[in-house]
C-alpha positions in Angstrom: -0.3 -0.2 0.1 0.6 3.0 0.8 2.0 6.1 3.0 4.3 9.1 2.6 5.5 10.6 5.6 5.4 14.4 5.3 5.0 16.6 8.3 5.8 13.4 10.2 2.0 12.3 9.3 1.3 9.2 7.1 -0.6 10.5 3.5 -2.4 8.0 2.3 -2.5 6.1 -1.6 -2.6 2.9 -3.7 -3.9 0.4 -2.5 -5.9 -1.1 0.0 -7.8 -4.5 -0.4 -10.9 -5.4 1.8 -12.4 -9.1 2.0 -15.5 -9.4 4.3 -17.5 -12.3 4.9 -20.3 -13.0 7.4 -20.9 -16.4 9.7 -24.4 -16.1 8.3 -24.1 -16.0 4.7 -21.6 -17.3 2.1 -18.1 -16.0 1.8 -18.1 -12.8 0.0 -15.1 -10.8 -1.2 -14.8 -7.0 -1.2 -11.9 -5.6 -2.8 -10.9 -1.9 -2.5 -8.2 -0.1 -4.2 -7.0 3.3 -2.8 -6.2 5.3 -5.5 -4.2 8.9 -5.6 -3.5 11.1 -2.9 -7.0 12.4 -0.8 -5.9 11.9 2.6 -9.2 14.0 3.3 -7.2 15.8 5.7 -7.0 19.6 5.5 -3.7 19.6 7.7 -2.1 16.7 6.2 -2.4 18.6 3.1 -1.3 21.8 3.8 1.8 19.8 5.3 2.1 18.1 2.0 1.8 21.5 0.1 4.3 22.6 2.2 7.0 20.4 2.0 6.5 20.1 -2.0 6.9 23.8 -2.1 10.4 23.6 -0.4 11.9 20.8 -2.2 10.8 22.8 -5.3 12.7 25.4 -3.9 15.8 23.7 -2.9 17.5 23.0 0.2 19.8 26.6 -0.1 16.0 28.2 0.1 15.2 25.7 2.7 17.7 26.8 5.0 17.1 30.2 4.9 13.5 30.0 5.7 14.0 27.6 8.6 13.1 28.8 12.0 13.6 25.6 13.8 10.1 24.1 14.6 9.0 20.5 14.5 7.3 20.9 11.2 9.9 22.9 9.7 12.4 19.9 10.8 10.0 17.3 9.2 10.3 19.2 5.8 14.2 19.6 5.7 14.7 15.9 6.7 12.3 14.8 3.7 14.8 17.1 1.3 17.2 13.9 2.1 15.1 11.4 0.3 15.7 11.0 -3.1 13.2 10.6 -6.0 12.5 7.0 -7.5 14.1 8.4 -11.1 17.4 8.8 -9.8 17.5 5.6 -7.5 16.9 3.6 -10.2 19.3 5.0 -12.5 22.2 5.0 -10.0 21.2 1.5 -8.9 24.0 -0.2 -10.6 26.5 2.2 -8.9 25.0 2.1 -5.7 25.2 -1.7 -5.4 28.9 -1.6 -6.5 29.4 1.3 -3.4 27.4 -0.3 -0.9 30.3 -1.1 0.9 31.1 2.5 0.8 27.6 3.1 3.6 29.8 2.1 6.8 32.7 4.5 5.6 30.4 7.2 4.7 27.9 7.1 7.4 31.0 7.6 9.8 32.1 10.5 8.2 28.4 12.1 8.5 29.0 11.0 12.2 32.2 13.0 12.2 30.6 16.2 10.7 28.8 16.7 13.6 31.5 15.9 16.0 30.6 12.2 16.7 33.6 10.0 17.0 33.4 6.4 17.0 35.3 6.5 20.0 32.1 8.3 21.5 30.1 5.5 20.1 32.2 3.1 22.3 30.9 4.5 25.5 27.5 3.8 24.4 26.3 0.1 26.0 24.7 -0.8 22.7 22.3 -3.8 22.1 22.6 -4.6 18.3 19.4 -6.8 16.3 18.9 -7.7 12.9 16.3 -10.1 11.5 13.7 -10.4 8.7 10.7 -10.8 11.5 10.6 -9.9 14.7 13.7 -7.9 15.4 11.2 -4.5 16.0 9.2 -6.6 18.9 12.5 -8.1 20.1 13.6 -4.5 20.9 10.7 -3.3 22.0 10.5 -6.5 24.7 14.6 -5.7 25.6 13.7 -2.1 26.0 10.6 -3.0 28.3 13.1 -5.1 30.1 16.0 -3.2 31.2 13.8 -0.4 31.7 12.0 -1.7 34.5 15.3 -2.9 35.8 16.0 1.1 36.5 18.0 1.6 33.3 17.2 4.8 31.7 16.5 3.4 27.6 17.4 4.8 24.0 15.5 2.5 21.2 16.2 3.2 17.8 14.0 1.7 15.0 11.9 2.0 11.9 10.0 2.4 10.0 7.8 5.0 12.0 3.9 4.6 12.0 3.0 8.4 12.1 5.3 10.5 12.7 9.3 10.6 12.3 9.9 10.7 15.9 8.8 7.4 17.0 11.9 5.9 15.7 14.1 7.7 19.0 12.5 6.7 22.1 14.0 7.4 25.8 12.4 5.2 28.1 10.0 3.4 26.2 8.7 7.2 24.5 9.3 9.0 21.2 10.8 11.9 21.6 9.0 15.3 22.0 8.1 17.4 19.3 10.7 20.1 20.9 13.5 17.4 21.6 13.1 16.1 18.4 13.6 19.7 16.5 16.2 20.6 19.1 18.4 17.8 18.5 17.4 17.5 14.6 18.6 21.1 14.1 21.7 20.6 16.5 22.9 18.1 13.8 21.5 19.6 10.0 23.0 22.7 10.8 26.6 21.2 11.3 26.1 19.0 8.3 24.9 22.2 6.5 28.2 24.0 7.7 30.4 21.7 6.1 28.7 20.5 3.3 31.0 22.7 1.1 33.7 20.8 2.0 32.3 17.7 0.8 31.1 18.8 -2.6 27.6 19.4 -1.4 26.9 16.4 -0.1 23.9 15.8 2.8 23.4 12.2 4.1 20.6 10.3 3.2 17.5 10.1 5.0 18.2 6.5 6.8 21.8 7.6 7.5 20.7 11.0 8.7 18.6 9.5 11.2 20.6 6.8 12.7 23.7 9.1 13.2 20.9 11.7 14.8 19.6 8.6 17.2 23.4 8.1 18.1 24.0 12.0 19.0 20.7 11.9 21.0 21.8 9.0 23.3 25.1 10.3 24.0 23.9 13.8 25.1 20.7 12.1 27.1 23.5 9.6 28.9 20.9 6.8 28.2 22.5 3.6 30.1 21.5 1.3 27.3 20.8 1.6 23.6 18.9 -0.7 21.7 19.6 -0.5 18.2 17.2 -2.2 15.4 19.1 -2.7 11.7 17.4 -1.2 8.7 17.5 -3.1 6.1 20.4 -6.3 6.1 23.3 -5.9 8.4 26.6 -6.3 6.8 25.9 -2.3 5.0 23.2 -0.9 7.0 24.2 2.4 8.6 23.5 1.2 12.4 26.7 -1.4 11.9 29.0 1.3 12.6 29.0 0.2 16.5 32.2 -1.7 16.6 32.0 -2.6 20.2 28.1 -3.6 21.1 27.5 -5.4 24.2 25.5 -8.1 22.7 23.9 -9.0 19.0 21.0 -10.4 18.1 19.5 -12.2 15.1 15.4 -12.5 14.9 13.9 -15.4 12.5 15.1 -14.9 9.2 13.0 -14.7 6.2 12.3 -13.6 2.1 12.1 -10.2 2.3 14.5 -6.9 0.4 15.6 -9.4 -2.5 16.9 -6.5 -4.4 19.2 -5.2 -1.6 19.8 -8.7 0.1 19.7 -11.4 -2.7 16.8 -14.2 -3.2 18.0 -16.8 -1.0 17.9 -17.2 3.2 21.5 -18.2 3.0 22.2 -15.0 1.0 20.1 -12.7 3.5 21.5 -14.8 6.5 25.1 -13.5 5.3 23.9 -9.8 5.6 21.9 -10.4 9.1 25.3 -12.2 10.2 27.0 -8.6 9.1 26.7 -7.1 12.6 28.3 -10.3 14.6 31.7 -8.5 16.1 35.1 -10.4 17.7 34.5 -11.4 21.1 31.2 -10.2 21.4 28.2 -12.6 22.1 25.4 -12.9 19.7 22.1 -14.8 20.1 19.8 -15.8 17.2 16.5 -18.2 17.8 15.6 -21.4 15.4 16.5 -20.6 11.9 15.6 -22.6 9.0 18.6 -25.4 8.2 20.7 -23.4 5.6 20.3 -19.9 6.9 21.3 -21.3 10.7 24.8 -22.6 9.0 25.5 -19.4 7.6 24.9 -18.0 10.9 27.5 -20.0 12.4 30.2 -19.8 9.7 30.0 -16.3 10.0 30.2 -16.2 13.6 33.5 -18.8 13.7 35.4 -16.4 10.7 34.6 -13.6 13.1 35.2 -15.0 16.6 32.1 -14.3 17.5 30.4 -16.9 20.2 26.7 -17.9 19.3 24.2 -18.9 21.4 20.4 -20.6 20.6 17.8 -18.7 22.4 14.8 -21.0 23.5 12.2 -21.7 21.6 9.5 -20.3 23.8 9.3 -17.2 26.6 7.3 -19.8 28.4 10.3 -22.4 28.9 11.6 -20.0 31.5 10.9 -20.3 35.5 8.9 -17.2 35.7 8.0 -15.6 38.8 4.6 -16.1 39.0 2.2 -17.8 36.9 2.2 -18.1 33.0 0.7 -14.2 32.2 0.4 -12.7 28.9 2.8 -10.6 26.9 2.6 -7.6 26.6 2.5 -7.8 22.5 0.2 -10.3 21.6 0.6 -13.1 19.2 1.6 -16.4 18.5 5.5 -15.7 17.2 6.0 -13.1 20.1 6.9 -15.7 22.7 10.0 -16.8 20.3 10.8 -12.9 20.2 10.0 -12.4 23.9 12.8 -15.6 24.4 15.3 -13.9 22.1 15.2 -10.9 24.3 15.3 -12.0 27.6 18.3 -13.9 26.9 19.5 -10.4 25.0 18.9 -8.8 28.2 20.8 -11.5 30.2 24.0 -10.9 28.8 23.6 -7.3 28.8 23.1 -7.0 32.7 26.4 -9.3 33.1 28.3 -7.7 31.2 27.5 -4.0 30.3 29.8 -2.4 33.5 32.8 -4.6 32.2 35.7 -2.3 29.9 35.6 -4.0 26.5 39.2 -5.9 27.1 37.2 -8.0 29.8 34.3 -8.2 27.7 36.1 -10.0 25.5 38.5 -12.0 27.2 35.7 -13.9 29.1 34.6 -15.7 25.8 38.0 -16.4 24.6 37.6 -19.7 26.0 34.6 -20.8 24.2 35.9 -19.6 20.7 38.8 -21.8 21.1 37.1 -25.2 22.9 34.7 -25.2 19.3 37.1 -26.0 16.5 34.6 -27.6 14.7 31.9 -25.4 13.1 29.4 -27.7 13.9 29.9 -27.5 17.6 30.4 -23.8 17.4 26.7 -22.6 18.4 25.5 -23.3 21.9 22.1 -23.7 23.3 21.3 -20.8 26.1 20.0 -21.8 29.3 16.7 -21.4 30.6 16.9 -19.5 34.0 14.5 -18.0 36.9 12.8 -14.8 35.6 13.0 -11.9 38.4 10.1 -9.4 38.8 11.8 -7.0 36.8 12.1 -9.2 33.7 8.4 -10.3 34.2 7.1 -7.0 34.2 9.2 -6.0 31.2 7.3 -8.4 29.4 3.8 -7.8 30.5 4.0 -4.1 30.0 5.7 -4.0 26.9 3.8 -2.1 24.2 5.0 -2.1 20.5 1.8 -0.4 18.4 1.0 -1.7 14.9 2.1 -5.5 15.7 -1.3 -7.2 17.0 -2.6 -4.9 18.0 -6.3 -4.3 18.9 -8.9 -1.4 19.2 -12.5 -1.1 19.8 -14.5 1.8 18.7 -18.3 1.4 19.0 -19.8 -1.3 17.2 -16.2 -1.9 15.5 -13.0 -3.7 16.4 -10.1 -3.0 14.7 -7.0 -5.8 14.6 -3.8 -4.3 13.3 -0.5 -6.0 12.4 1.8 -4.9 9.8 2.9 -8.1 8.6 4.3 -8.0 5.0 5.7 -11.3 3.7 3.5 -14.1 3.2 4.6 -16.0 6.0 4.1 -13.6 8.6 0.9 -12.5 7.1 0.0 -16.4 7.6 1.1 -16.0 11.0 -1.1 -13.0 11.6 -4.3 -14.3 9.9 -3.9 -17.3 12.6 -3.5 -14.7 15.2 -6.9 -12.6 14.0 -9.1 -16.2 13.8 -7.9 -16.9 17.5 -8.9 -13.5 18.5 -12.3 -12.5 16.7 -13.8 -16.2 17.3 -13.3 -15.1 21.4 -14.5 -12.0 20.8 -17.4 -13.6 18.5 -18.5 -15.9 21.5 -18.8 -12.6 23.9 -20.7 -10.7 21.6 -24.6 -11.7 20.6 -25.7 -11.3 17.1 -24.2 -11.0 14.0 -20.5 -10.2 13.5 -19.1 -9.6 10.1 -15.2 -10.1 9.5 -13.5 -7.5 7.3 -9.9 -7.8 5.9 -8.1 -4.9 4.9 -4.8 -5.9 3.2 -2.0 -3.6 1.5 -0.7 -4.6 -2.0 1.4 -1.6 -2.6 4.4 0.5 -1.4 4.3 3.7 0.7 4.0 6.7 -2.1 6.6 9.2 -2.1 9.1 11.0 -4.8 11.3 7.7 -4.2 8.7 5.4 -5.5 7.3 5.2 -9.0 3.7 4.1 -10.2 5.1 1.4 -12.0 7.1 0.0 -8.9 3.8 0.2 -7.0 1.9 -1.7 -9.3 4.2 -4.1 -10.0 4.1 -4.8 -6.4 0.3 -4.4 -6.5 -0.6 -7.4 -8.5 2.4 -9.7 -7.0 1.3 -9.0 -3.5 -2.5 -9.6 -4.6 -1.7 -13.1 -6.1 0.2 -14.3 -2.5 -2.3 -12.9 -0.5 -5.1 -14.2 -2.5 -2.9 -17.6 -2.5 -3.0 -17.4 1.2 -6.3 -16.8 1.9 -8.3 -19.0 -0.2 -5.7 -21.7 0.9 -3.9 -22.5 -2.3 -0.5 -21.5 -0.2 2.4 -22.9 -2.3 4.9 -23.9 1.1 7.5 -26.2 0.5 9.2 -27.8 3.8 12.4 -26.9 5.0 14.1 -27.9 8.3 14.5 -25.5 11.3 17.5 -25.6 13.7 16.2 -26.2 17.5 18.1 -27.3 20.6 17.9 -30.8 19.8 19.0 -30.6 16.2 16.8 -30.4 13.2 13.0 -30.5 12.9 10.6 -30.1 10.1 8.6 -26.8 9.6 6.6 -25.2 7.0 8.5 -22.3 5.2 8.6 -20.9 2.0 10.5 -22.4 -0.1 10.6 -19.9 -3.4 13.8 -18.3 -4.3 12.1 -15.2 -3.9 8.9 -13.6 -2.3 6.4 -13.8 -5.2 3.7 -17.1 -4.9 2.4 -18.5 -7.9 -1.5 -19.2 -7.6 -3.1 -22.5 -8.6 -6.0 -22.8 -11.0 -7.1 -19.6 -10.5 -7.2 -16.1 -13.5 -5.7 -13.8 -11.2 -4.6 -11.4 -13.8 -4.8 -8.0 -12.7 -4.2 -4.8 -15.2 -2.4 -1.4 -14.4 -3.3 1.0 -16.8 -0.3 3.7 -16.6 -0.3 5.3 -13.1 -3.9 5.8 -12.8 -4.3 2.7 -10.5 -5.0 -1.3 -10.3 -8.0 -2.7 -11.9 -8.5 -6.3 -10.2 -10.9 -7.9 -12.5 -14.2 -9.7 -10.9 -13.3 -13.4 -10.5 -14.6 -16.6 -8.8 -12.9 -19.2 -7.5 -12.8 -22.6 -8.5 -12.1 -25.2 -5.9 -15.8 -25.7 -5.0 -15.8 -22.0 -3.2 -18.5 -19.5 -2.6 -16.3 -17.0 -3.4 -16.5 -13.5 -5.9 -14.4 -10.5 -5.7 -15.7 -6.9 -6.8 -13.4 -3.5 -6.5 -13.9 -0.6 -4.9 -11.9 2.7 -5.1 -11.6 5.2 -3.0 -9.8 8.3 -2.1 -7.9 7.6 1.4 -7.7 5.3 4.1 -10.6 7.4 5.9 -12.9 7.2 2.9 -12.3 3.4 3.0 -12.7 2.8 6.4 -16.3 4.9 6.3 -17.5 2.6 3.6 -16.2 -0.3 5.8 -17.9 0.8 9.2 -21.1 2.1 7.9 -21.5 4.6 10.8 -20.5 2.2 13.6 -17.4 3.9 14.4 -18.3 7.3 15.1 -14.8 8.5 16.2 -13.8 8.5 12.9 -13.0 12.0 11.3 -15.8 13.4 9.0 -15.3 13.2 5.0 -17.6 15.1 3.0 -18.8 12.2 0.9 -22.1 10.3 0.7 -21.4 6.5 2.1 -23.2 4.3 0.0 -25.1 1.8 2.2 -23.8 -1.8 2.0 -26.4 -4.3 3.5 -24.0 -6.8 4.6 -21.9 -4.3 6.6 -24.5 -1.9 8.0 -26.9 -5.1 9.1 -24.1 -6.8 11.3 -24.4 -6.4 14.8 -20.9 -5.9 15.2 -17.8 -5.5 12.6 -14.3 -7.0 12.9 -11.8 -5.6 11.0 -8.6 -6.9 10.6 -5.5 -4.7 8.7 -2.5 -6.1 7.4 0.2 -6.3 5.2 2.3 -3.1 5.4 3.1 -1.3 8.3 2.7 2.2 6.2 -1.2 0.9 6.0 -1.2 0.2 9.6 0.8 3.7 10.5 -2.1 5.4 8.2 -4.9 3.6 10.0 -3.5 4.4 13.4 -3.1 8.0 12.4 -7.3 8.1 11.9 -7.9 5.9 15.2 -5.1 6.9 17.6 -4.3 10.3 16.3 -2.0 10.7 19.8 -0.4 7.6 19.0 3.1 9.3 18.7 3.0 10.1 22.3 2.5 6.6 23.9 
């Protein structure tokens, strides 16, 4: 789908797809494609126009007009994004020079007075992975904050406002704090750019360096750093001596940058491993776990395997629910527990002592096959339990109730993670329906394209839209083409269903899913009825924004939605339902756009 961040808030564009069905009728599918920029929120459009006007004037004009406010900081930040045409034109050159990413980030840090020796003073927990790395970081931050430490947390992407990417003690930076630190960094870079051929850092590189700057100035006790993409060449990897590293579950994603296979992706993720610094991972598919072992062995990095569930540990009290719901969160929580355990033991030691204590581990395992060790389960103290229970990470298996509507939000964006999300939705929505009387109708809102901004072309959006449409239908219609691989566990390997495709596009059997793209005007999804004995018909709806789509879905049942100047057509199936259950998934950008409407103050939580 979906959303560009102008003025720190998500603006919406193509394409949202909605499936709905009722327990009392045959299964009906309603396809909705959100089309063009039309969020119907005046203040967002004002910020958008300001941004575009500033961009057209160029960065020099921008710097002259800046007054230092948060809104102006966001406008200036957005000038650091390159447009899609330029990125496509320079792709080959960038691929050849990606190894320069880290030297360039180090240079950017120096330009604002931040040296690597300064970074060495941060007690960093560095986490990569494909699925669950953000949730793992959130658990880590919550656990250590409940132990009484001042925490810094850098993550990406943001849901609604860019300041969400930098958190102190679990809270996004306040607007005035973000603005103050932003201008402190930006103006130093502006002043020095003449010495660097007018060069300014890219969007993510700037935010990464700014985050380190903030955490040092704020004197945090621990800096929890989530990798952006990959690990080996990621901007966050300028950290030389983290206290501990983690790798969450691996999967197929960002194939144009990381490769088409799990072992290629694993190589990049393991790029954050450092000599003598312990690393912890979770059960992984066989090929990828071997790559992690090989890279750890080559780097002299002790490697541990976390238990498969947080409930394998000895809890202080009876089993309680984790703060982030979802079946996979128990694995993420287990990884977080191990990372915190290492950090709590090692963070006060100097780097020589920290590395020295793992010398025996490194040299007593001369064989690669013996190099990974199972991490122990242990007793969880009250602070760890409290951190697990109180952890809040919006947009991940999040449930919001509004009048006659319950929204289920999850930013899953790979076929496997969407399948897990679907199982979570099935379980929790069923429990809710048992408590509700009357007829309940389920709606699924799915994202089919990428975020819209000047970094993404219409062609790129529409191609991804069509591919994801096929993958989504494959999953929802039960024709998913999943192969069987093996997954590394504490007791060797076991079979696990996993995506066996060499890329993230799935074919759909026995269905004509041809989608036609119409030169940037949107996506036309042809009417289609399934074979396989299923009563399933689709129809296409076009809306100007997420807000319009939500009004169509809720049929007046959610009075908290901002009003729109439109006549909402009556849909009998939806209007007659006593309660609506709306699942929103497929993209964190989509979830962010929905949250911006349902909880406008989410960035302050």
